[in-house]
N, C-alpha and C positions, 0 to 999 in steps of 0.2 A: 504494499500499499505506499502511495506517495504521500508522504505526511505535509510536504510543502504545498502541494496542490490542494489538500484540504484546508490549510491556513489561508490560501490565497481566496478561497471561497467564502470566507465569513463575510456575512452582510449581504450577499448576492445570491447565494444558492439555499433555497429552503431546506431546513433540517427539522425533522419531527420534535426534537426535544431543545430547539432554540426558540427564538422570540419570532413572532410573525414579522414579514418583510417590511411592515410600515415602520416598525422599531429597528430592525436589523440595519435598515439603511444607514443609520448612524454610524454603525461600525464600519460599514462599507466606505463611507466617506473618509472616516478617520484612517482607514487602511491604505487609502489612495494618498495620504499626506505623509506616510512613512515608508522606509525601505525595509522589506522583508528579508532576513539574511538566515541561511542554514549555517549552523555553527555547532560542531561536535566537540567543541573544547570547553563548553559551559554546561553546568549541571543540568539545568531545565531550559529556562528562557530568561531574556534580558531585554529591558528598554534602556537604550543609550543614545546619546546625541554625539554624531559624528562631526566634527569640526572641519573636515575637509568637503564633504558633500553638503554641510550645513543643512542636514535633515536628521530626525530621529530615527533610529533603526531598532527594529524588533528582531532579536536573534531567538532562534528556536533550535534545539538539539533533537533530531529525528531519532537518535538512539535512545535517548531517555523515554520517549513515547513508547518505542518498541519494547523495551526493557520492562517498563511499567505494565504495559498489555500482557507481556508474557507472566510477569509475577502475579497478576490479578485474574489471568485467564479471561482476558477481555476479547470480544469479537469485533467485527468492523464497526458496528454502531457505537460501542464505547471508545474505540479508537478516534472515531470522528468527533464524538463528543468532547473528548478531553483535548484534542488538537485545537478545536474551536474555542474551548475554555481557556487555554493557554493564550491564544492570540488575543481574545477579548480581555483578558486579565491585563496584559501588557497595554493594550489600547487604552483601558481604562485609566492606567497610570499616565499616559500620554495626555488623554482629554482632561484629567483633573489636575494636571501640571505638577505632578508628584517629581518629575525630573529637576524642578526648580529648587535650588538649595534654600533652606531656611537658616537664617545666622543664629537664631535662638535654639534651634533643635538640630545639633550637629552629631548625634548618634545614628550613622546610617543603618546600622542593624535594628535599633528600636523603631526608627521610621518605617523601615520595610515590614515590620511585624504589624504595625498598626495600619498602614495604608493597604496591605494584603487583607487584612481582618475586614476592612471596609468594603472593599471591592467585591471580594469573592461572593458573598451571600447575593450579590445582584446579577449573577450570571446563571441563567437557566441551565445550561449544559452541567454545571457542577451540581444543581439540585438533583439533576437525574442520576448523576454519577454517585451522589450520597444516598440515593433511595434504593440502590442494588441490594441484593442479599449481601450479608455481612462479610462473606467471603470475597467478593468482588467489589464491594463499595470502598470509596474514599472516606476517610473520616475527618471529623472536624475537631479543631481545639481553639479555644480562646487565648488571647495573648495572656491573661492572669493564669490560666492553667498550665500554660507552657513555661512561664517564667517561674512557676512554682514546682516544675518538674512532675506534673500530674499525668504523664503519659502511662496509662495502665496497662495497654496491650500492644502487641505488634500490629503495624500497618502503616498507611500512608496518609499523614494527617495534613490538613490545610487550615489555614487561621480564618476564624470567623469572629464576629463582635460578640461580646458578653452581654448579659442582660443589663448590666449597669451602662454600658456604652449605648445599648439601643433605648433604654428608658430616657436617657439624657440626652439622646440626639448627638452624641460626639462626632465631631469633625476628627480628621487625623490629628491635627494639632492638640485638640482637646484630650484625645485619647493618649497621645505621647505624653503629655504633661501630667495626666492622671497615673499613668504607669510609672513615670519617673519618680512621683512622689512615693509610689508604693515601693520600689526596689532600690531608690537613693543610690548609695555608693555602688551598688552592683550593677548600675544601668550599662556602663562602659565596658563591662567584661561580659556581656551577654554573647553566646555562641549558638548559632543556628544548628539545630540537630538534624541529621540525615533524615530526609523524607518531608520535611517542612519546605514549603515553596517560599524562600526567604532570599533576600540579597539579589532581587532580580530588578532593582532600580538603580541605575547609576546616575547620581545628581551631576549638573553642570552648571556652572556660572558663565559659561560662554555661549549660550544659546542665543542665536540671532533674533532680531526683532521679527522677521518674517515667519519663523518657527512658532514664536510667541503668539503671533497674530493667528496661526493656524490653529494653536491650542485654545485661543478665545473663540474662535469661530466653531469649532467642533463642540467645545464645552457648552455653548449656548444651545446648539442642536440637541446635545443629549439631555440637557435641562428641559427643553421643551417636549421631548419625547417622554421624559419621566413624568412630567407634569400630565400629559395626555393619558398615559398608563395608570399612574396613581397607586400602583401595587408594589412598588419597589421598596426595598429595605430603609427604613428611615434614616441609617447613618449615611448611606450615599446620598439621599436627598438632602440632607443636612450639609453635606460636604458640597454638593452642588450650589445650594443657595448661599453658602458662604463665599464660595469662589466668585460666583456671578456678581453677588453684591460687592465684593472686594473690588472686582474689575470695574464696575460702575463708579465707585468711589474714587478710584485711582484716576479716572478720566475726569471727574468733578474736580478732584484736588488739583490736578495740572491746570484746569481751566481757570480755577480760582487764583491760584499762585501766578499763573501767566498774565491775568488781570492785573494782579498787584505789582508784579516786576513787568511793567508794561513796555519796557524798552530802554535803551541807553540814552542818557541825556547828554546832549553835546554842547559845547560852549566854545566860543572863539577867544583866544588869548594871545598876547603879543609874544614874539620870540625874536631874539637877534641872531638865532641860528639860520633863520631864513629871513634875510633882509627885505626891506620895502623894494619893490621892482623900480619905482620911479627915484627914491631918494635911499641911497645906501646907508646913511647915518640913521634912518628911522627903522624901528622893527617891522617885521612882517607879521602875519597872522596865521594861526594854526587852529585846528578844530581838536578839542580834547574832550574825552569822556569825563562826565562827572558822577562820582559815586553817590548814591543817594542812600540814606539812613532808613530801613525798613524795621518795624517792631511788629511782632506777631504775638497777640495775646490769645491764649488757649484756655478756655473754661474746663476745668477738671472736677465738675461737680457730680459726674457720675453718668451723664447722657452721652458723652463723647467717649468711644472706646479707645483703650490704649493702643490697638493697632492703627487706628485712624491718626492718633497723634504722633505716632512713629513715621507715618506716611507724611505727614505735614513737615516733619523735620527732614526727612530724606529729600522731598521735592524742594523745600526751601533751600536747602544746601546747594543743591544742583543749579537752581535758577540764580541764586546769589553769586555762585561761582562765575556762571555764565555772563551774566551782567555786570559782575564787578561791584554788587552792592554789599553794603554792611547790613546785616541782619542779627537783631537780637530777639530771643524767643522767651515768653513769660509764660508760665502756668500757673493759674490761679483757682481758687474757690472763693472763700471769704476774704482772701488776702493772697499776696503772691507767694506761691510755694517753691517755685524753682524758677532760676533764671539761667538760661543757656546763652552766653555772650557769643559774639561773633566768632571768636578765636575757638571756642569749643564746639561750634556748630560742625565741624569737621568730623568730629567724633560720632555726631548723629546718635546720640545716646539720650534717652528722655527718662527721667525718674519722676514716677507719678507718687504723690503723697497725700492729695487733698481727698477727693471723693466726698466732700460735705456739701455744705450749701453754696450759694454764688452771691458775691457782692462785686460787680465790675466797678462801681463808683469808687469802692475803697481800694480797689487794685490799682486804679488810674492814679489815685492820690500817692499811693506807695510809689508808683513808677517814678515820681519826681526825686526820689532818693537815689536813683541810679543815674550815673553819669552818661546820659544819653541826651543829645541835643540836637536840634533841627531835623526833627523826624519828619520825612516827606510823606511817608504811607504808613498807616496802622491798619493791619488785619486781625479782625477780632473773631475768633471762632467759638460761638456760644449757642446754648439751646435758648437762651432768652428768658428763662424763668427767673427774673430778676427785675430790678428797677432800671430802666433804661437811662442812659447818661445824656446830657445834653452836648452840644456840639462844642461849647466852651470847655467842657471837661475832658475833652480828648486833645492832647497836644500834638497834633499831626496836620500837615497840610490836606491830605486826603485819606479817607476813612472807608474801609470794606469790612462789612459784616458778612459771615458765613454761617448758615444756620444747617443742622443735621435735619433728617426727615421729621423729627418731632420737636417743635420748637414753639415758642409763644408768639402768636400773631400780634397782640398788643405791643410787645416789644419791637416787633419788625416795623409795624406801621409807625412807631415812634421815631425809630433811628433812620428809615429810609427817607425822611424828610431832608436830611443832610449828608446821607451816606449811601455807597452803594450797597445793595444787599443781594446775596446770592443763596438759594436753598438746595440742600444736597437731596433732591426728591428722585 
């Protein structure tokens, strides 16, 4: 049996134990965006980004499929189901952007465990293979059971989510953090046991923008298909919602900050290095970029997520560097809790400490204690559940308010009389 031919038919050729073709088409589109590679040097399968072709590759080892089929006494139907499962498994890693590294969660083994546990229950072919008689069936194990060494009998185990993860709709990041708290110092020493499908995602920080755009496109199609079906595992749906919401927020953040850092300011100044063309004794003129002072105020009362705040820091740094602006960031609740000076913005680390009430007016008064003068633009990100400030209380030439999807309309109506307002709807 040609394993690679089976793999190439995912999403386009009907299969009794797969999805209907109206859903399978998503896998077909995803498969067209990647390169399928036969690789007999890997244990099972692997999703990896190739820097030369600038495409994601899915490697599959046909020997593994044949050996497993012989071990479990599978026939043609089971071999087809398992091959399709392997490809769909790796395609979901691609679609859910699991190949992108996470600076906070750097244990690749632990990440592989949780992302596998989230995607596996969503694949119909695996459900069929687990429903076979005990001698021929694949077995499931939760990350919690695996880390505790609770494999009670021989067999081939694949990761699935636990009751805790399902009830709380964990995304992979939430599941990772939960397990890390459980195992603490043992996290970095985890070893994947033989038989578990792990270490099949190789992260890369060199993925090009075109490939990322493909990930965004196919992820949205997958989310739409999941919404139409409505019977997929909760963790995968939670993962998709988190990813698609994050993508929208990133676009909003970029547009907000681009509006704030709206371009380089140019001024004419005199220079003797370039004399006047008519009179050598007079200075000439040259154009010079003028650095502007930007202040970003971020409401840390609880309605704005930590992830969103970190994205503000990242995008602010990028734009400040591009335009040559000076940027100081302040996190506040009832008072200023954290100041990130321009020099420290390079580190792009944000420490949260408030999460209480909100008092923007008080924070603006405290701002006078800092040595920041001639503020050109102030960007204030808040939910607005607070007393709105007046124009005179904001020491900046230009003011921009950015609101999350839940905000006070009364506050917005009050400040938009003198400021630009943007809502992340």
